[in-house]
TISE-810183 format. One record per residue: residue number from 1; residue in one letter; x negated, y, z negated of N, C-alpha, C, O in turn. Coordinates in pm, 1 decimal. Example, Ala and Ser with C-alpha at 12.3 -4.5 7.8 and 13.67 -1.06 7.14 Angstrom:
+------+-------+----------+----------+----------+----------+----------+----------+----------+----------+----------+----------+----------+----------+
: lovo : vexro :      n.u :      n.v :      n.w :     ca.u :     ca.v :     ca.w :      c.u :      c.v :      c.w :      o.u :      o.v :      o.w :
+------+-------+----------+----------+----------+----------+----------+----------+----------+----------+----------+----------+----------+----------+
:    1 :     A :  -1319.0 :   -569.0 :   -780.0 :  -1230.0 :   -450.0 :   -780.0 :  -1320.0 :   -330.0 :   -780.0 :  -1423.6 :   -331.9 :   -846.5 :
:    2 :     S :  -1285.0 :   -225.0 :   -708.0 :  -1367.0 :   -106.0 :   -714.0 :  -1290.0 :      3.0 :   -787.0 :  -1340.9 :    113.8 :   -803.9 :
+------+-------+----------+----------+----------+----------+----------+----------+----------+----------+----------+----------+----------+----------+
//
This chain:
+------+-------+----------+----------+----------+----------+----------+----------+----------+----------+----------+----------+----------+----------+
: lovo : vexro :      n.u :      n.v :      n.w :     ca.u :     ca.v :     ca.w :      c.u :      c.v :      c.w :      o.u :      o.v :      o.w :
+------+-------+----------+----------+----------+----------+----------+----------+----------+----------+----------+----------+----------+----------+
:    1 :     X :     16.8 :   1495.3 :   1260.4 :     88.1 :   1381.1 :   1206.9 :     -1.3 :   1258.1 :   1211.3 :    -55.3 :   1223.2 :   1316.3 :
:    2 :     X :    -16.2 :   1193.9 :   1098.7 :    -98.2 :   1073.5 :   1090.5 :    -12.6 :    953.1 :   1125.3 :     96.3 :    935.8 :   1070.5 :
:    3 :     X :    -60.7 :    871.3 :   1214.7 :      7.3 :    744.1 :   1243.9 :    -58.6 :    633.2 :   1164.0 :   -181.1 :    622.0 :   1159.3 :
:    4 :     X :     24.9 :    551.5 :   1101.1 :    -22.2 :    444.8 :   1014.0 :     36.7 :    312.8 :   1060.2 :    155.3 :    305.0 :   1092.6 :
:    5 :     X :    -45.3 :    209.7 :   1063.3 :      0.1 :     76.8 :   1103.3 :    -43.5 :    -22.8 :    996.9 :   -162.6 :    -42.1 :    972.4 :
:    6 :     X :     56.2 :    -86.1 :    933.8 :     27.8 :   -187.3 :    832.4 :     20.6 :   -326.3 :    894.8 :     79.8 :   -352.4 :    999.5 :
:    7 :     X :    -52.9 :   -414.3 :    828.4 :    -59.6 :   -554.0 :    868.4 :    -98.1 :   -636.8 :    745.6 :   -138.8 :   -583.6 :    642.4 :
:    8 :     X :    -83.7 :   -768.5 :    760.5 :   -128.3 :   -857.6 :    655.0 :    -19.1 :   -919.0 :    570.1 :    -46.6 :  -1004.1 :    485.5 :
:    9 :     X :    104.9 :   -876.8 :    591.5 :    213.5 :   -936.2 :    515.1 :    242.0 :  -1078.6 :    559.6 :    184.9 :  -1128.2 :    656.8 :
:   10 :     X :    331.6 :  -1142.8 :    486.1 :    368.9 :  -1279.0 :    522.0 :    436.5 :  -1350.0 :    407.7 :    474.1 :  -1289.3 :    307.3 :
:   11 :     X :    451.2 :  -1480.4 :    424.8 :    511.8 :  -1566.3 :    323.5 :    400.3 :  -1633.0 :    243.0 :    308.8 :  -1692.6 :    299.8 :
:   12 :     X :    408.7 :  -1622.5 :    111.3 :    305.8 :  -1678.7 :     24.5 :    372.9 :  -1740.7 :    -97.3 :    478.1 :  -1694.3 :   -141.4 :
:   13 :     X :    312.4 :  -1844.4 :   -150.7 :    366.8 :  -1910.0 :   -269.5 :    334.2 :  -1828.0 :   -394.7 :    236.8 :  -1752.8 :   -396.3 :
:   14 :     X :    414.5 :  -1842.6 :   -497.7 :    381.2 :  -1775.1 :   -625.1 :    240.4 :  -1811.1 :   -669.4 :    197.9 :  -1926.4 :   -660.9 :
:   15 :     X :    169.0 :  -1709.6 :   -716.8 :     30.5 :  -1728.0 :   -755.2 :    -68.5 :  -1704.7 :   -642.9 :   -189.5 :  -1702.5 :   -665.6 :
:   16 :     X :    -18.5 :  -1687.6 :   -523.2 :   -105.4 :  -1668.1 :   -407.9 :   -153.1 :  -1523.9 :   -392.3 :   -126.7 :  -1437.7 :   -476.2 :
:   17 :     X :   -224.0 :  -1501.0 :   -282.5 :   -284.6 :  -1369.8 :   -257.0 :   -264.7 :  -1328.7 :   -111.9 :   -251.8 :  -1412.3 :    -22.5 :
:   18 :     X :   -262.5 :  -1199.3 :    -91.6 :   -259.7 :  -1141.8 :     41.9 :   -343.9 :  -1014.8 :     42.4 :   -355.3 :   -946.2 :    -59.1 :
:   19 :     X :   -402.0 :   -984.7 :    156.4 :   -466.8 :   -855.9 :    174.8 :   -386.5 :   -776.8 :    277.5 :   -376.6 :   -816.1 :    393.7 :
:   20 :     X :   -330.7 :   -667.5 :    234.3 :   -258.4 :   -577.9 :    324.6 :   -354.6 :   -471.8 :    375.4 :   -438.2 :   -420.8 :    300.8 :
:   21 :     X :   -341.6 :   -439.7 :    502.8 :   -427.7 :   -339.6 :    564.5 :   -344.3 :   -227.5 :    623.9 :   -232.3 :   -248.9 :    670.2 :
:   22 :     X :   -400.4 :   -109.0 :    621.9 :   -334.8 :      8.1 :    679.8 :   -437.8 :     81.1 :    764.3 :   -539.3 :    128.7 :    713.6 :
:   23 :     X :   -410.2 :     89.2 :    894.3 :   -498.5 :    157.3 :    987.4 :   -442.6 :    294.7 :   1018.2 :   -326.0 :    308.2 :   1055.4 :
:   24 :     X :   -526.3 :    397.5 :   1002.8 :   -484.2 :    535.3 :   1027.6 :   -537.7 :    583.6 :   1161.8 :   -644.6 :    541.9 :   1206.4 :
:   25 :     X :   -461.6 :    672.1 :   1224.9 :   -499.1 :    721.9 :   1357.7 :   -595.5 :    840.5 :   1350.6 :   -646.0 :    887.0 :   1452.8 :
:   26 :     X :   -620.2 :    888.9 :   1228.0 :   -709.9 :   1002.0 :   1211.0 :   -811.6 :    969.0 :   1101.9 :   -799.7 :    868.8 :   1031.4 :
:   27 :     X :   -911.6 :   1056.0 :   1090.2 :  -1008.6 :   1037.8 :    982.8 :   -939.0 :   1060.3 :    849.7 :   -871.6 :   1161.5 :    830.6 :
:   28 :     X :   -955.3 :    966.5 :    758.0 :   -885.8 :    975.1 :    629.8 :   -971.7 :   1035.3 :    519.8 :   -925.2 :   1053.5 :    407.3 :
:   29 :     X :  -1096.6 :   1066.2 :    551.8 :  -1188.5 :   1111.7 :    447.8 :  -1135.6 :   1236.6 :    377.0 :  -1161.5 :   1256.5 :    258.3 :
:   30 :     X :  -1061.5 :   1320.8 :    449.8 :  -1013.1 :   1444.5 :    390.1 :   -867.3 :   1437.8 :    344.9 :   -812.3 :   1537.0 :    297.2 :
:   31 :     X :   -805.9 :   1322.7 :    359.7 :   -667.4 :   1307.0 :    313.4 :   -668.3 :   1291.7 :    162.0 :   -737.3 :   1205.8 :    107.1 :
:   32 :     X :   -590.1 :   1377.0 :     95.0 :   -595.5 :   1384.7 :    -51.3 :   -565.7 :   1251.2 :   -118.8 :   -634.0 :   1211.9 :   -213.4 :
:   33 :     X :   -464.2 :   1182.6 :    -69.9 :   -427.4 :   1055.9 :   -132.6 :   -368.3 :    961.8 :    -29.2 :   -294.1 :   1003.4 :     59.7 :
:   34 :     X :   -402.2 :    834.9 :    -42.2 :   -342.8 :    728.9 :     37.2 :   -275.3 :    633.4 :    -61.1 :   -328.1 :    604.5 :   -168.5 :
:   35 :     X :   -158.1 :    585.4 :    -21.8 :    -86.2 :    500.9 :   -115.8 :    -13.3 :    386.3 :    -50.5 :     10.7 :    385.9 :     70.2 :
:   36 :     X :     21.1 :    290.1 :   -131.7 :    107.4 :    178.7 :    -92.9 :    233.9 :    187.0 :   -176.9 :    228.9 :    199.7 :   -299.2 :
:   37 :     X :    345.9 :    179.7 :   -109.2 :    476.2 :    174.4 :   -173.0 :    546.1 :     46.0 :   -130.3 :    505.9 :    -18.6 :    -33.4 :
:   38 :     X :    649.8 :     10.1 :   -202.5 :    727.9 :   -106.6 :   -161.1 :    875.3 :    -82.1 :   -187.6 :    914.1 :     -4.3 :   -274.7 :
:   39 :     X :    955.0 :   -151.6 :   -109.3 :   1099.8 :   -143.4 :   -125.4 :   1160.2 :   -281.6 :   -112.6 :   1149.8 :   -346.2 :     -8.4 :
:   40 :     X :   1222.7 :   -325.6 :   -218.7 :   1292.3 :   -453.7 :   -219.2 :   1438.8 :   -430.4 :   -183.3 :   1489.6 :   -319.7 :   -201.1 :
:   41 :     X :   1507.5 :   -533.2 :   -132.8 :   1648.5 :   -517.9 :    -96.1 :   1732.4 :   -463.7 :   -211.9 :   1727.9 :   -516.8 :   -322.8 :
:   42 :     X :   1807.5 :   -359.4 :   -185.5 :   1894.6 :   -302.1 :   -286.5 :   1826.2 :   -214.7 :   -389.4 :   1889.4 :   -168.3 :   -484.3 :
:   43 :     X :   1696.6 :   -192.1 :   -370.6 :   1622.5 :   -110.5 :   -467.4 :   1560.3 :      9.6 :   -398.2 :   1547.0 :     12.9 :   -275.8 :
:   44 :     X :   1522.6 :    108.0 :   -478.7 :   1456.5 :    225.8 :   -424.6 :   1309.6 :    196.4 :   -395.7 :   1249.1 :    107.0 :   -454.9 :
:   45 :     X :   1254.6 :    273.8 :   -303.5 :   1112.4 :    261.4 :   -275.2 :   1034.2 :    305.3 :   -397.8 :   1068.1 :    405.5 :   -460.9 :
:   46 :     X :    929.6 :    230.7 :   -432.0 :    850.0 :    262.1 :   -549.8 :    701.5 :    261.0 :   -517.3 :    655.6 :    189.7 :   -428.1 :
:   47 :     X :    628.2 :    341.8 :   -592.2 :    483.6 :    344.8 :   -577.2 :    423.4 :    217.2 :   -632.6 :    456.1 :    174.6 :   -743.4 :
:   48 :     X :    335.6 :    157.0 :   -555.2 :    261.4 :     38.8 :   -600.8 :    122.0 :     80.9 :   -645.8 :     79.2 :     48.6 :   -756.6 :
:   49 :     X :     52.0 :    152.8 :   -559.3 :    -84.8 :    195.3 :   -589.7 :   -120.9 :    312.6 :   -501.1 :    -70.1 :    326.8 :   -389.9 :
:   50 :     X :   -210.4 :    397.0 :   -552.8 :   -257.1 :    511.1 :   -475.5 :   -404.2 :    533.8 :   -505.6 :   -454.6 :    496.7 :   -611.6 :
:   51 :     X :   -472.2 :    596.1 :   -409.0 :   -613.2 :    626.0 :   -425.3 :   -639.9 :    763.9 :   -366.9 :   -597.2 :    794.6 :   -255.6 :
:   52 :     X :   -711.2 :    847.0 :   -443.0 :   -739.8 :    982.2 :   -396.6 :   -865.4 :    982.7 :   -309.0 :   -935.9 :    882.4 :   -297.4 :
:   53 :     X :   -890.7 :   1097.4 :   -248.5 :  -1010.4 :   1111.2 :   -166.0 :  -1136.8 :   1093.6 :   -249.2 :  -1242.2 :   1059.1 :   -195.9 :
:   54 :     X :  -1126.4 :   1117.0 :   -378.5 :  -1240.5 :   1100.2 :   -467.8 :  -1252.9 :    961.3 :   -525.4 :  -1345.5 :    932.3 :   -601.1 :
:   55 :     X :  -1158.0 :    874.2 :   -488.9 :  -1165.7 :    735.9 :   -533.7 :  -1089.0 :    704.5 :   -660.7 :  -1094.0 :    591.5 :   -709.3 :
:   56 :     X :  -1018.1 :    802.3 :   -715.4 :   -938.6 :    776.4 :   -834.8 :   -815.4 :    695.6 :   -796.4 :   -748.5 :    725.9 :   -697.6 :
:   57 :     X :   -786.0 :    592.6 :   -875.1 :   -674.4 :    504.1 :   -845.2 :   -564.3 :    513.2 :   -950.1 :   -586.6 :    550.9 :  -1065.1 :
:   58 :     X :   -444.5 :    476.8 :   -904.8 :   -327.9 :    476.9 :   -991.7 :   -242.7 :    357.5 :   -952.1 :   -221.5 :    332.5 :   -833.4 :
:   59 :     X :   -193.6 :    283.3 :  -1051.6 :   -115.8 :    162.5 :  -1023.8 :     15.0 :    162.8 :  -1102.1 :     23.5 :    216.7 :  -1212.4 :
:   60 :     X :    115.2 :    101.8 :  -1042.7 :    238.4 :     74.6 :  -1116.1 :    207.1 :    -25.2 :  -1226.5 :    123.2 :   -113.6 :  -1208.9 :
:   61 :     X :    273.8 :    -11.3 :  -1339.2 :    248.1 :   -102.3 :  -1451.2 :    269.5 :   -247.7 :  -1411.8 :    200.6 :   -336.8 :  -1461.5 :
:   62 :     X :    364.4 :   -271.3 :  -1323.1 :    399.3 :   -408.2 :  -1286.5 :    290.7 :   -479.8 :  -1206.5 :    293.9 :   -602.3 :  -1194.3 :
:   63 :     X :    194.3 :   -404.7 :  -1151.6 :     91.7 :   -468.0 :  -1069.6 :    -48.7 :   -450.9 :  -1127.4 :   -144.9 :   -504.9 :  -1072.8 :
:   64 :     X :    -61.3 :   -377.1 :  -1236.2 :   -194.0 :   -355.8 :  -1296.1 :   -259.9 :   -488.4 :  -1330.0 :   -197.8 :   -576.9 :  -1388.8 :
:   65 :     X :   -385.8 :   -501.0 :  -1292.5 :   -459.8 :   -623.4 :  -1318.0 :   -442.5 :   -729.0 :  -1210.8 :   -514.9 :   -828.5 :  -1209.2 :
:   66 :     X :   -345.8 :   -708.1 :  -1119.9 :   -320.8 :   -806.6 :  -1013.5 :   -349.9 :   -749.5 :   -875.4 :   -396.6 :   -821.8 :   -787.3 :
:   67 :     X :   -323.3 :   -621.5 :   -855.4 :   -343.0 :   -557.5 :   -726.1 :   -460.6 :   -460.6 :   -733.5 :   -488.7 :   -402.2 :   -838.1 :
:   68 :     X :   -528.6 :   -445.0 :   -619.8 :   -638.4 :   -349.1 :   -610.1 :   -627.5 :   -272.5 :   -479.1 :   -614.4 :   -332.2 :   -372.3 :
:   69 :     X :   -633.0 :   -140.6 :   -487.8 :   -630.5 :    -57.0 :   -367.7 :   -771.1 :     -7.1 :   -339.0 :   -846.8 :     24.4 :   -430.8 :
:   70 :     X :   -805.4 :     -0.3 :   -211.4 :   -934.6 :     54.4 :   -173.4 :   -920.4 :    126.6 :    -39.9 :   -825.7 :    103.0 :     35.2 :
:   71 :     X :  -1015.0 :    214.1 :    -11.8 :  -1014.3 :    284.8 :    115.7 :  -1153.9 :    281.1 :    176.0 :  -1254.1 :    295.2 :    105.7 :
:   72 :     X :  -1158.7 :    262.0 :    306.9 :  -1283.5 :    263.4 :    381.7 :  -1277.5 :    383.9 :    474.9 :  -1220.3 :    376.5 :    583.7 :
:   73 :     X :  -1336.1 :    493.1 :    432.0 :  -1326.5 :    616.9 :    510.3 :  -1396.0 :    603.7 :    646.1 :  -1355.3 :    667.7 :    743.1 :
:   74 :     X :  -1499.2 :    521.8 :    653.0 :  -1572.5 :    505.5 :    779.1 :  -1486.0 :    437.3 :    885.1 :  -1499.0 :    465.0 :   1004.3 :
:   75 :     X :  -1398.0 :    348.2 :    840.3 :  -1311.5 :    273.9 :    932.6 :  -1170.0 :    330.2 :    937.5 :  -1086.7 :    282.5 :   1014.6 :
:   76 :     X :  -1142.7 :    431.6 :    855.6 :  -1007.9 :    488.9 :    847.4 :   -904.7 :    383.5 :    809.8 :   -796.7 :    375.5 :    868.2 :
:   77 :     X :   -941.1 :    303.1 :    710.4 :   -857.2 :    192.5 :    666.2 :   -830.5 :    203.4 :    516.1 :   -913.8 :    251.7 :    439.4 :
:   78 :     X :   -713.1 :    157.5 :    477.2 :   -677.5 :    143.6 :    336.3 :   -629.5 :      1.3 :    316.2 :   -557.3 :    -53.4 :    399.6 :
:   79 :     X :   -669.7 :    -57.7 :    205.8 :   -635.6 :   -197.0 :    178.9 :   -563.1 :   -209.4 :     45.5 :   -582.8 :   -130.0 :    -46.5 :
:   80 :     X :   -479.0 :   -311.6 :     38.5 :   -417.6 :   -348.6 :    -88.4 :   -439.5 :   -498.4 :   -106.7 :   -382.8 :   -580.5 :    -34.5 :
:   81 :     X :   -522.0 :   -531.7 :   -203.7 :   -547.6 :   -670.3 :   -237.1 :   -446.6 :   -712.2 :   -343.7 :   -442.3 :   -656.5 :   -453.4 :
:   82 :     X :   -366.1 :   -811.4 :   -308.5 :   -262.0 :   -856.8 :   -399.8 :   -294.2 :   -997.5 :   -446.5 :   -312.6 :  -1087.9 :   -365.0 :
:   83 :     X :   -301.0 :  -1016.1 :   -576.6 :   -333.1 :  -1146.2 :   -635.7 :   -224.1 :  -1186.2 :   -735.0 :   -145.6 :  -1103.1 :   -780.5 :
:   84 :     X :   -221.4 :  -1313.2 :   -766.8 :   -124.2 :  -1365.9 :   -863.5 :     16.3 :  -1316.8 :   -830.6 :     88.5 :  -1267.2 :   -917.1 :
:   85 :     X :     53.0 :  -1331.6 :   -704.7 :    181.7 :  -1280.2 :   -659.8 :    298.1 :  -1352.1 :   -726.4 :    293.8 :  -1472.0 :   -754.1 :
:   86 :     X :    402.1 :  -1273.4 :   -750.6 :    523.2 :  -1323.4 :   -815.6 :    642.6 :  -1303.8 :   -721.8 :    637.3 :  -1218.3 :   -633.4 :
:   87 :     X :    748.6 :  -1380.3 :   -739.2 :    867.3 :  -1359.9 :   -654.3 :    917.6 :  -1215.7 :   -657.9 :    969.7 :  -1166.4 :   -557.9 :
:   88 :     X :    903.0 :  -1148.7 :   -769.3 :    949.6 :  -1010.1 :   -780.3 :    862.5 :   -911.0 :   -702.9 :    895.8 :   -792.8 :   -694.5 :
:   89 :     X :    751.8 :   -958.2 :   -646.8 :    669.9 :   -873.7 :   -560.0 :    723.6 :   -872.9 :   -416.7 :    674.5 :   -797.8 :   -332.4 :
:   90 :     X :    822.7 :   -954.8 :   -389.5 :    881.4 :   -960.4 :   -256.5 :    942.6 :   -825.7 :   -219.2 :   1027.7 :   -773.1 :   -290.9 :
:   91 :     X :    898.4 :   -770.7 :   -106.4 :    944.0 :   -639.1 :    -62.1 :    879.1 :   -606.6 :     71.5 :    789.3 :   -677.0 :    117.9 :
:   92 :     X :    926.4 :   -498.5 :    132.3 :    854.5 :   -440.0 :    244.9 :    753.9 :   -340.7 :    186.4 :    789.6 :   -253.5 :    107.2 :
:   93 :     X :    630.2 :   -355.4 :    226.2 :    522.8 :   -270.1 :    175.0 :    488.6 :   -164.0 :    280.5 :    466.5 :   -195.4 :    397.5 :
:   94 :     X :    485.0 :    -38.9 :    236.4 :    460.6 :     73.5 :    325.4 :    333.0 :    147.1 :    286.4 :    303.2 :    165.1 :    168.3 :
:   95 :     X :    259.7 :    188.5 :    386.8 :    142.9 :    272.2 :    367.0 :    185.5 :    418.6 :    379.6 :    269.4 :    452.9 :    462.9 :
:   96 :     X :    126.7 :    503.9 :    296.3 :    161.5 :    646.0 :    297.1 :     34.2 :    730.1 :    295.4 :    -59.6 :    702.5 :    220.5 :
:   97 :     X :     33.0 :    832.6 :    378.8 :    -77.0 :    928.5 :    381.7 :    -26.4 :   1062.1 :    329.8 :     70.8 :   1117.0 :    381.7 :
:   98 :     X :    -92.1 :   1113.9 :    228.0 :    -51.3 :   1237.7 :    160.4 :   -165.0 :   1338.8 :    174.4 :   -250.5 :   1348.9 :     86.4 :
:   99 :     X :   -166.2 :   1413.5 :    284.9 :   -283.3 :   1495.9 :    314.7 :   -317.5 :   1600.9 :    208.5 :   -434.5 :   1632.6 :    186.8 :
:  100 :     X :   -213.8 :   1654.6 :    142.5 :   -237.8 :   1765.9 :     50.3 :   -197.9 :   1734.7 :    -93.6 :   -192.4 :   1824.1 :   -178.0 :
:  101 :     X :   -170.7 :   1609.2 :   -120.5 :   -136.1 :   1571.0 :   -257.3 :     -0.4 :   1619.6 :   -300.9 :     18.0 :   1653.1 :   -417.9 :
:  102 :     X :     95.6 :   1624.6 :   -210.0 :    228.8 :   1676.3 :   -241.9 :    329.9 :   1568.0 :   -275.8 :    443.3 :   1599.5 :   -311.7 :
:  103 :     X :    291.8 :   1442.1 :   -265.4 :    382.1 :   1335.4 :   -304.5 :    452.6 :   1270.1 :   -188.1 :    433.4 :   1309.9 :    -73.2 :
:  104 :     X :    535.7 :   1168.3 :   -217.1 :    595.8 :   1085.4 :   -112.6 :    698.0 :   1155.7 :    -25.2 :    732.8 :   1103.2 :     80.6 :
:  105 :     X :    747.3 :   1271.4 :    -64.5 :    841.6 :   1342.6 :     21.3 :    771.9 :   1416.8 :    134.8 :    837.5 :   1476.6 :    220.0 :
:  106 :     X :    641.9 :   1412.9 :    135.7 :    562.3 :   1476.3 :    239.6 :    468.3 :   1373.5 :    299.5 :    458.2 :   1261.7 :    249.0 :
:  107 :     X :    400.3 :   1409.7 :    405.5 :    302.7 :   1320.6 :    465.1 :    363.3 :   1223.5 :    564.2 :    470.9 :   1247.9 :    618.8 :
:  108 :     X :    293.8 :   1113.5 :    587.1 :    330.5 :   1017.9 :    691.9 :    344.8 :    877.6 :    635.6 :    280.2 :    840.6 :    537.6 :
:  109 :     X :    432.6 :    799.5 :    701.3 :    460.4 :    662.0 :    662.3 :    434.3 :    566.6 :    778.3 :    450.3 :    602.0 :    895.1 :
:  110 :     X :    394.1 :    446.3 :    743.5 :    387.5 :    339.4 :    840.5 :    522.4 :    271.4 :    853.1 :    619.9 :    310.7 :    789.0 :
:  111 :     X :    526.4 :    168.5 :    936.9 :    653.4 :    100.1 :    963.7 :    683.7 :     -9.4 :    862.3 :    795.7 :    -60.1 :    856.3 :
:  112 :     X :    584.9 :    -45.0 :    783.6 :    603.3 :   -144.2 :    678.8 :    562.4 :   -284.7 :    721.2 :    562.5 :   -318.9 :    839.4 :
:  113 :     X :    527.6 :   -364.8 :    621.3 :    496.4 :   -506.1 :    643.5 :    564.4 :   -587.4 :    533.0 :    557.5 :   -552.8 :    415.1 :
:  114 :     X :    629.6 :   -695.4 :    573.6 :    708.7 :   -775.0 :    479.7 :    619.9 :   -870.4 :    401.0 :    537.7 :   -942.0 :    458.1 :
:  115 :     X :    637.2 :   -870.4 :    271.0 :    572.5 :   -967.6 :    182.7 :    682.2 :  -1047.5 :    114.4 :    769.2 :   -991.4 :     47.8 :
:  116 :     X :    677.2 :  -1177.5 :    131.4 :    775.4 :  -1266.3 :     69.1 :    701.5 :  -1368.2 :    -16.0 :    616.7 :  -1442.7 :     33.1 :
:  117 :     X :    735.1 :  -1370.3 :   -144.1 :    672.2 :  -1463.3 :   -237.6 :    776.9 :  -1566.2 :   -278.4 :    873.2 :  -1534.8 :   -348.3 :
:  118 :     X :    756.2 :  -1688.9 :   -233.7 :    856.3 :  -1792.1 :   -256.9 :    792.6 :  -1929.4 :   -242.3 :    699.8 :  -1948.7 :   -163.7 :
:  119 :     X :    844.2 :  -2024.0 :   -319.5 :    796.9 :  -2161.0 :   -307.1 :    886.2 :  -2239.7 :   -212.8 :    862.2 :  -2358.1 :   -189.5 :
+------+-------+----------+----------+----------+----------+----------+----------+----------+----------+----------+----------+----------+----------+
//
């Protein structure tokens, strides 16, 4: 079981930026995919961005061009760079480790970090 700890959330004004970090308790180099999901109040959890072990990335349409996911296998870290934040980006952001590429119903989750975009 992979333990994941997110950090970097907070309160930011519209148009601002945050860097979210996810620290893994194991080597992530062989984990098939690492992802960031978010859940806003009253809504279902949704995929924000994912990155495979080979570096291929996938983004939700709503964040394309604004968010960037990266992974540092040497440090066992995954990052989500969020730019041009909008109020609709407000949510709890969760890190997910998908060791075998089976999707969000498998693997491990972090506890989440709150991102609030408001003036």
